[in-house]
C-alpha positions as CSV (number, residue, x, y, z in Angstrom):
1,M,31.0,53.1,-28.2
2,E,34.5,54.5,-28.1
3,D,37.4,52.2,-27.9
4,R,38.4,52.8,-24.3
5,L,41.2,51.0,-22.5
6,I,40.3,48.3,-20.2
7,L,42.4,47.3,-17.2
8,M,43.4,43.7,-17.8
9,G,46.2,43.0,-15.4
10,V,48.8,44.4,-13.0
11,I,52.5,43.6,-12.9
12,G,53.6,42.2,-9.6
13,K,57.0,41.6,-8.1
14,P,59.9,40.0,-9.9
15,H,60.2,36.2,-10.0
16,G,63.8,35.0,-10.1
17,V,66.9,37.0,-11.2
18,R,66.4,36.9,-15.0
19,G,63.6,39.4,-15.4
20,Q,60.5,37.3,-15.1
21,L,57.6,39.0,-13.4
22,R,54.4,37.9,-11.7
23,V,51.3,39.2,-13.6
24,H,47.9,39.4,-11.9
25,C,45.3,38.9,-14.6
26,H,41.9,40.6,-14.2
27,G,40.1,38.3,-16.6
28,D,39.1,34.7,-17.2
29,E,41.5,34.3,-20.1
30,P,45.1,35.1,-19.1
31,E,46.2,33.9,-22.6
32,L,44.4,37.0,-24.0
33,L,47.2,39.1,-22.5
34,A,49.8,37.3,-24.5
35,K,47.9,37.7,-27.8
36,H,48.0,41.5,-27.8
37,V,50.3,44.4,-27.2
38,L,49.4,45.9,-23.8
39,V,49.8,49.5,-22.8
40,D,50.4,51.0,-19.4
41,A,49.2,54.2,-17.8
42,K,52.4,56.0,-19.0
43,G,51.8,55.0,-22.6
44,R,54.5,52.4,-22.8
45,H,53.8,49.2,-24.8
46,F,54.5,45.7,-23.6
47,A,54.3,42.1,-24.9
48,L,54.0,39.2,-22.5
49,D,54.9,35.6,-22.8
50,W,53.7,33.3,-20.1
51,A,56.4,31.2,-18.5
52,H,54.1,29.3,-16.0
53,D,51.1,30.0,-13.7
54,N,51.1,33.8,-13.2
55,V,54.7,34.3,-14.2
56,A,55.7,35.9,-17.5
57,W,58.5,37.3,-19.5
58,I,57.8,41.0,-20.4
59,S,59.2,42.7,-23.5
60,E,59.0,46.5,-24.1
61,V,57.6,47.2,-27.6
62,T,58.7,50.2,-29.6
63,G,57.6,50.4,-33.2
64,N,58.1,46.9,-34.6
65,A,60.9,46.0,-32.2
66,R,60.6,44.1,-28.9
67,R,63.2,44.3,-26.2
68,K,62.9,41.5,-23.6
69,I,63.5,42.5,-20.0
70,T,66.1,40.1,-18.6
71,D,67.3,42.1,-15.6
72,R,65.7,41.7,-12.1
73,D,66.2,45.4,-11.3
74,E,64.6,46.6,-14.5
75,A,61.8,44.2,-13.9
76,A,61.3,45.4,-10.4
77,R,60.8,49.0,-11.7
78,L,57.7,47.7,-13.5
79,T,56.1,46.4,-10.2
80,N,52.5,47.7,-9.9
81,A,52.3,48.9,-13.6
82,E,48.7,48.4,-14.8
83,L,48.3,46.7,-18.2
84,F,45.4,47.8,-20.5
85,L,43.9,46.5,-23.7
86,P,41.5,48.4,-26.1
87,R,37.9,47.2,-25.5
88,S,37.7,46.3,-29.2
89,V,40.1,43.3,-28.9
90,L,38.1,41.7,-26.1
91,P,35.6,39.0,-27.0
92,E,31.9,39.9,-27.1
93,A,30.2,39.2,-23.8
94,E,27.7,36.3,-23.6
95,E,24.0,36.8,-23.0
96,E,23.4,38.1,-19.5
97,E,27.1,38.9,-19.1
98,F,28.7,42.4,-19.1
99,Y,32.0,44.0,-19.1
100,L,31.8,46.4,-16.1
101,A,33.5,49.1,-18.2
102,D,30.6,48.9,-20.7
103,L,28.3,50.1,-18.0
104,I,30.1,53.4,-17.4
105,G,28.2,56.3,-19.1
106,L,24.8,54.5,-19.3
107,A,21.8,56.4,-18.3
108,A,20.2,55.2,-15.0
109,H,16.4,55.0,-15.1
110,D,14.1,54.2,-12.2
111,E,11.5,51.4,-12.7
112,S,9.0,54.0,-14.1
113,G,11.4,55.0,-16.8
114,K,12.4,58.3,-15.3
115,V,16.1,59.2,-15.8
116,I,17.7,59.5,-12.3
117,G,21.3,60.0,-13.4
118,K,24.0,58.0,-15.2
119,V,26.6,55.4,-14.2
120,G,29.6,57.4,-13.4
121,N,31.8,54.5,-12.3
122,V,31.7,50.8,-11.4
123,L,33.5,49.9,-8.2
124,D,34.5,46.4,-7.3
125,Y,36.6,45.8,-4.2
126,G,36.1,42.0,-4.2
127,A,32.7,41.7,-2.4
128,G,30.7,42.5,-5.5
129,A,30.4,45.4,-7.9
130,S,28.5,48.6,-7.2
131,L,27.4,51.2,-9.6
132,E,28.2,54.8,-8.7
133,L,25.5,57.1,-10.0
134,S,26.1,60.7,-10.9
135,P,25.3,63.3,-9.9
136,G,25.5,62.7,-6.2
137,G,27.7,59.6,-6.0
138,K,24.9,57.2,-4.9
139,L,26.2,53.6,-4.7
140,V,23.9,50.9,-5.8
141,P,24.9,47.2,-5.5
142,F,25.1,45.6,-9.0
143,T,22.7,42.8,-8.2
144,R,19.7,41.6,-10.1
145,A,17.4,43.0,-7.3
146,C,18.9,46.5,-7.5
147,V,19.7,46.6,-11.2
148,P,17.0,44.4,-12.8
149,Q,17.7,45.5,-16.4
150,V,20.9,46.2,-18.3
151,R,20.3,47.5,-21.8
152,I,23.7,48.3,-23.1
153,A,22.6,48.5,-26.7
154,D,19.8,50.9,-25.7
155,G,22.1,53.0,-23.5
156,Y,20.6,52.5,-20.1
157,V,20.2,50.5,-16.9
158,V,17.1,50.2,-14.7
159,V,18.0,50.9,-11.1
160,N,16.0,50.0,-8.0
161,P,18.1,51.2,-5.1
162,P,17.8,49.2,-1.9
163,V,15.7,50.7,0.9
164,E,18.9,51.5,2.9
165,V,20.2,53.8,0.2
166,E,16.8,55.6,-0.2
167,A,16.5,56.0,3.6
168,K,20.1,57.5,3.8
169,E,19.2,60.0,1.1
170,A,16.0,61.0,2.9
171,G,18.1,61.6,6.1
172,E,16.5,58.9,8.1
């Protein structure tokens, strides 16, 4: 599996006047963000030191040098910057746990083993994840009932779309 970048957090608004920023972590281990150099969508590199709760000092990293951001206006320009880590630095998932990003690109089989597409994307807007299958963009809830098997090592998931999805495709 290639070492894709995984979205791990988003920089929020400034906190105070000395350059601290709120950082919204997308994982269970916020300390992981402080252990590694993060990259944003523009290719800039950042290091983070937690101050408290979800507030951090951010330093821009160039080469081996770190420049701490200490100005509120400069910090404000980083608002909404997404922070990524390479997949290789993340801990291995436990049994029956998955990184959603690892599902992208897997073949999608029906229960008889027939290939019906592949996982083109994983969407999660807070009410639970859905797999977007391509071609066609069919959305399947990522639940045990609709995705009874996830075989990352074997390169596929078994998909059992709910009746509502099948009925919509049939034009009912």
